[in-house]
ZAKOLNU-563134 format. One record per residue (C-alpha): chain; residue number from 1; x, y, z. Coordinates in nm, 2 decimals. Layout:
<atoms>
ATOM  mol  seq      px      py      pz
ATOM    A  NUM       X       Y       Z
...
</atoms>
This chain:
<atoms>
ATOM  mol  seq      px      py      pz
ATOM    A    1    0.98   -5.96   -9.40
ATOM    A    2    0.94   -5.65   -9.20
ATOM    A    3    1.24   -5.49   -9.03
ATOM    A    4    1.27   -5.56   -8.66
ATOM    A    5    1.19   -5.28   -8.43
ATOM    A    6    1.50   -5.14   -8.26
ATOM    A    7    1.53   -5.23   -7.89
ATOM    A    8    1.40   -4.96   -7.66
ATOM    A    9    1.68   -4.81   -7.46
ATOM    A   10    1.63   -4.81   -7.09
ATOM    A   11    1.71   -4.48   -6.91
ATOM    A   12    1.99   -4.49   -6.66
ATOM    A   13    2.03   -4.23   -6.40
ATOM    A   14    1.79   -3.95   -6.30
ATOM    A   15    1.76   -3.78   -6.63
ATOM    A   16    1.79   -3.42   -6.73
ATOM    A   17    1.45   -3.30   -6.59
ATOM    A   18    1.52   -3.43   -6.24
ATOM    A   19    1.86   -3.27   -6.25
ATOM    A   20    1.72   -2.94   -6.37
ATOM    A   21    1.45   -2.94   -6.10
ATOM    A   22    1.71   -3.02   -5.83
ATOM    A   23    1.93   -2.74   -5.96
ATOM    A   24    1.63   -2.49   -5.95
ATOM    A   25    1.54   -2.60   -5.59
ATOM    A   26    1.91   -2.57   -5.48
ATOM    A   27    1.93   -2.22   -5.65
ATOM    A   28    1.62   -2.11   -5.47
ATOM    A   29    1.76   -2.23   -5.13
ATOM    A   30    2.08   -2.04   -5.19
ATOM    A   31    1.89   -1.72   -5.28
ATOM    A   32    1.68   -1.75   -4.96
ATOM    A   33    2.00   -1.81   -4.76
ATOM    A   34    2.16   -1.50   -4.91
ATOM    A   35    1.86   -1.29   -4.83
ATOM    A   36    1.84   -1.41   -4.47
ATOM    A   37    2.21   -1.40   -4.40
ATOM    A   38    2.32   -1.08   -4.55
ATOM    A   39    2.46   -0.91   -4.24
ATOM    A   40    2.84   -0.88   -4.20
ATOM    A   41    3.05   -1.08   -3.96
ATOM    A   42    3.41   -1.01   -3.86
ATOM    A   43    3.66   -1.29   -3.95
ATOM    A   44    3.99   -1.32   -3.76
ATOM    A   45    4.25   -1.56   -3.88
ATOM    A   46    4.60   -1.54   -3.73
ATOM    A   47    4.71   -1.19   -3.84
ATOM    A   48    4.44   -1.14   -4.10
ATOM    A   49    4.10   -0.97   -4.04
ATOM    A   50    3.81   -0.91   -4.26
ATOM    A   51    3.44   -0.82   -4.25
ATOM    A   52    3.23   -1.03   -4.49
ATOM    A   53    2.88   -1.14   -4.54
ATOM    A   54    2.78   -1.44   -4.33
ATOM    A   55    2.65   -1.63   -4.64
ATOM    A   56    3.00   -1.59   -4.80
ATOM    A   57    3.15   -1.76   -4.50
ATOM    A   58    2.89   -2.04   -4.51
ATOM    A   59    2.91   -2.10   -4.88
ATOM    A   60    3.30   -2.09   -4.88
ATOM    A   61    3.30   -2.34   -4.59
ATOM    A   62    3.07   -2.57   -4.78
ATOM    A   63    3.28   -2.54   -5.10
ATOM    A   64    3.60   -2.62   -4.92
ATOM    A   65    3.44   -2.92   -4.75
ATOM    A   66    3.32   -3.05   -5.08
ATOM    A   67    3.66   -3.01   -5.24
ATOM    A   68    3.84   -3.18   -4.95
ATOM    A   69    3.59   -3.47   -4.97
ATOM    A   70    3.64   -3.51   -5.34
ATOM    A   71    4.02   -3.50   -5.30
ATOM    A   72    4.01   -3.76   -5.02
ATOM    A   73    3.79   -3.98   -5.24
ATOM    A   74    4.03   -3.94   -5.53
ATOM    A   75    4.33   -4.04   -5.33
ATOM    A   76    4.14   -4.34   -5.17
ATOM    A   77    4.02   -4.46   -5.52
ATOM    A   78    4.37   -4.43   -5.67
ATOM    A   79    4.53   -4.62   -5.38
ATOM    A   80    4.26   -4.89   -5.41
ATOM    A   81    4.30   -4.93   -5.78
ATOM    A   82    4.68   -4.96   -5.74
ATOM    A   83    4.64   -5.22   -5.47
ATOM    A   84    4.40   -5.42   -5.69
ATOM    A   85    4.63   -5.40   -5.99
ATOM    A   86    4.92   -5.53   -5.79
ATOM    A   87    4.70   -5.82   -5.66
ATOM    A   88    4.59   -5.90   -6.02
ATOM    A   89    4.95   -5.89   -6.14
ATOM    A   90    5.06   -6.12   -5.86
ATOM    A   91    4.78   -6.36   -5.94
ATOM    A   92    4.89   -6.36   -6.31
ATOM    A   93    5.25   -6.43   -6.22
ATOM    A   94    5.15   -6.71   -5.99
ATOM    A   95    4.96   -6.88   -6.27
ATOM    A   96    5.25   -6.84   -6.51
ATOM    A   97    5.51   -6.98   -6.28
ATOM    A   98    5.38   -7.25   -6.04
ATOM    A   99    5.55   -7.24   -5.69
ATOM    A  100    5.85   -7.46   -5.63
ATOM    A  101    5.79   -7.74   -5.38
ATOM    A  102    6.03   -7.66   -5.09
ATOM    A  103    5.91   -7.93   -4.84
ATOM    A  104    6.15   -8.17   -4.68
ATOM    A  105    6.03   -8.46   -4.89
ATOM    A  106    6.13   -8.29   -5.21
ATOM    A  107    6.49   -8.23   -5.09
ATOM    A  108    6.75   -8.49   -5.20
ATOM    A  109    6.90   -8.70   -4.92
ATOM    A  110    7.24   -8.58   -4.80
ATOM    A  111    7.54   -8.77   -4.93
ATOM    A  112    7.70   -9.00   -4.68
ATOM    A  113    8.08   -8.95   -4.62
ATOM    A  114    8.13   -9.31   -4.48
ATOM    A  115    8.20   -9.59   -4.73
ATOM    A  116    7.98   -9.86   -4.74
</atoms>
């Protein structure tokens, strides 16, 4: 008998070459943006003042926006996972201990004080 051929793995995701190409394009875009926005702008913030390149302001703003977006997503996912875990735990507890029937039919009839 001949040995069976190993199953061919399917590729998931974009792959390294697409990622590398996207990084090169992004790097080129950033270099062009730096060349076109190299003039200085004056930044005023409360009592602090500075003169920096416009591209520094743009890239810093983009970086802060990305970080805030990721932090918000992290908080949202953590809260959702906790909520789902509580729901699963409650479902497990409900299957372990069936609910007690508390309807009026299940209650014993009150004892009568009168003889007879």
